[in-house]
C-alpha positions as CSV (number, residue, x, y, z in Angstrom):
1,X,0.1,0.1,0.1
2,X,1.3,3.5,-1.1
3,X,0.6,6.7,0.4
4,X,-1.0,9.1,-2.2
5,X,-1.6,12.8,-1.6
6,X,-4.3,14.2,-3.9
7,X,-4.8,18.0,-4.6
8,X,-8.3,19.0,-5.7
9,X,-9.5,22.4,-6.9
10,X,-13.1,22.6,-6.5
11,X,-15.9,25.1,-6.8
12,X,-16.4,26.7,-3.6
13,X,-20.1,25.5,-3.1
14,X,-22.3,24.1,-0.7
15,X,-22.1,20.3,-0.4
16,X,-19.1,19.8,-2.4
17,X,-17.1,18.3,0.4
18,X,-19.9,15.9,1.2
19,X,-20.0,14.6,-2.3
20,X,-16.3,14.1,-2.4
21,X,-16.1,12.4,0.9
22,X,-19.2,10.3,0.0
23,X,-17.6,9.2,-3.1
24,X,-14.7,7.5,-1.1
25,X,-17.0,6.1,1.5
26,X,-19.3,4.4,-1.0
27,X,-16.4,2.8,-2.6
28,X,-14.8,1.7,0.7
29,X,-11.6,3.7,0.6
30,X,-10.4,5.3,3.7
31,X,-9.3,8.9,3.8
32,X,-6.3,9.2,6.2
33,X,-6.3,12.9,6.2
34,X,-8.3,15.7,4.8
35,X,-7.8,19.5,4.8
36,X,-9.9,22.1,2.9
37,X,-9.7,25.7,2.5
38,X,-10.3,28.7,0.1
39,X,-7.5,29.6,-2.3
40,X,-6.4,32.9,-3.6
41,X,-9.7,33.0,-5.6
42,X,-12.6,33.0,-3.1
43,X,-14.8,31.0,-5.7
44,X,-12.3,28.1,-5.4
45,X,-11.3,25.8,-2.6
46,X,-8.3,23.4,-2.4
47,X,-8.7,20.0,-0.8
48,X,-5.6,17.9,0.2
49,X,-6.7,14.3,0.6
50,X,-4.2,11.6,1.9
51,X,-5.0,8.0,1.4
52,X,-3.3,4.7,1.1
53,X,-3.7,2.2,-1.4
54,X,-2.2,0.6,-4.6
55,X,-2.1,2.5,-8.0
56,X,-5.4,0.8,-9.1
57,X,-7.2,2.4,-6.3
58,X,-5.6,5.7,-6.8
59,X,-6.5,5.7,-10.5
60,X,-10.1,4.6,-9.6
61,X,-10.4,7.6,-7.1
62,X,-9.1,10.0,-9.7
63,X,-11.5,9.0,-12.3
64,X,-14.5,9.1,-10.0
65,X,-13.5,12.5,-8.6
66,X,-13.2,14.2,-11.9
67,X,-16.7,13.1,-12.8
68,X,-18.1,15.3,-10.0
69,X,-19.5,18.4,-11.6
70,X,-17.8,20.9,-8.9
71,X,-14.3,19.4,-9.4
72,X,-12.1,21.7,-11.5
73,X,-8.9,19.4,-11.3
74,X,-7.3,16.6,-9.4
75,X,-3.4,16.2,-9.0
76,X,-1.4,13.4,-7.5
77,X,1.3,15.4,-5.6
78,X,4.6,13.4,-5.5
79,X,6.6,13.9,-2.2
80,X,9.9,14.9,-4.3
81,X,7.8,17.7,-6.2
82,X,5.7,18.9,-3.4
83,X,5.9,20.6,-0.1
84,X,3.7,18.9,2.7
85,X,2.9,20.6,6.0
86,X,0.7,19.9,9.1
87,X,-0.1,21.9,12.3
88,X,-0.5,20.3,15.5
89,X,-1.5,21.7,18.9
90,X,-0.3,19.8,22.0
91,X,-1.3,20.3,25.5
92,X,1.1,18.9,27.7
93,X,1.5,18.5,31.5
94,X,3.9,21.1,32.9
95,X,5.2,21.4,36.6
96,X,7.6,24.1,38.0
97,X,10.3,21.5,37.8
98,X,9.7,20.5,34.0
99,X,8.7,23.6,32.3
100,X,12.3,24.7,31.5
101,X,12.9,21.3,29.9
102,X,9.8,21.5,27.7
103,X,10.8,25.1,26.8
104,X,14.1,23.8,25.6
105,X,12.5,21.2,23.5
106,X,10.0,23.7,22.2
107,X,12.9,25.9,21.0
108,X,14.8,23.1,19.5
109,X,11.8,22.3,17.2
110,X,11.1,26.0,16.4
111,X,7.7,25.6,17.8
112,X,6.1,27.9,20.2
113,X,4.1,28.0,23.3
114,X,0.7,29.5,22.6
115,X,-1.0,29.1,26.1
116,X,0.1,28.6,29.6
117,X,-1.8,27.5,32.5
118,X,-1.0,26.5,36.0
119,X,-0.5,22.8,35.2
120,X,-0.3,22.8,31.4
121,X,1.4,24.3,28.3
122,X,0.0,24.4,24.8
123,X,2.5,24.1,22.0
124,X,2.0,24.8,18.4
125,X,4.1,23.2,15.6
126,X,4.0,23.3,12.0
127,X,6.1,20.9,10.0
128,X,6.1,17.6,8.2
129,X,5.0,14.4,9.6
130,X,8.4,13.1,10.9
131,X,9.0,16.3,12.8
132,X,5.5,16.3,14.4
133,X,6.2,12.7,15.6
134,X,9.5,13.4,17.0
135,X,8.0,16.5,19.1
136,X,5.1,14.1,20.3
137,X,7.6,11.3,21.1
138,X,9.6,13.7,23.2
139,X,6.6,15.4,24.9
140,X,5.0,12.2,25.8
141,X,7.2,11.6,28.9
142,X,5.7,14.6,30.5
143,X,2.1,13.5,29.7
144,X,0.3,14.7,26.7
145,X,-3.2,15.8,28.1
146,X,-4.7,16.7,24.6
147,X,-3.7,16.8,21.0
148,X,-5.1,17.9,17.6
149,X,-3.6,17.7,14.1
150,X,-5.0,19.5,11.2
151,X,-4.1,17.0,8.5
152,X,-1.8,17.2,5.7
153,X,-1.7,20.5,3.4
154,X,0.3,20.4,0.4
155,X,1.4,22.3,-2.7
156,X,3.3,21.5,-5.8
157,X,7.0,23.0,-5.6
158,X,8.0,25.8,-8.2
159,X,6.3,28.3,-10.1
160,X,3.9,26.0,-12.1
161,X,0.4,25.8,-10.8
162,X,-2.3,23.4,-11.5
163,X,-4.5,26.0,-13.3
164,X,-1.6,27.3,-15.5
165,X,-0.3,23.8,-16.3
166,X,-3.8,22.5,-17.3
167,X,-4.8,25.7,-19.1
168,X,-7.9,26.0,-16.9
169,X,-10.3,28.7,-17.4
170,X,-12.0,29.7,-14.1
């Protein structure tokens, strides 16, 4: 099973997310991660969908997705040609004795503390999956109280855009 990252440009309309996700669930494909947001054009949203499967599953997904009326384009983003990022917020137990150690870890990872309470610190980190996993592993010894991850967001490297490459008119 290979990991695939699909970047979809879709019309920013009501129900488009439901239709795309429904397509995956009807066919029994599991979405590992999904992030959606507006693009530089407020009429268009970008969906980044991560899934695991062989090339046949990927091909089927791409064909089915492109049939949806609201879908403008679908691209399979290759890791060597793309930038992948994720945001994580981690609430970790913090005592007077270990706050300094946690702060050093935060500095090493170029993350930041965004909330301080009597018993916890909330840390924000943006990075690739391996960086996030490494921070979580180090902080786990202090006790992670809560954690939330945004899911992968990705763009193709360089100055070529999906719209330019495919000569799309929007």
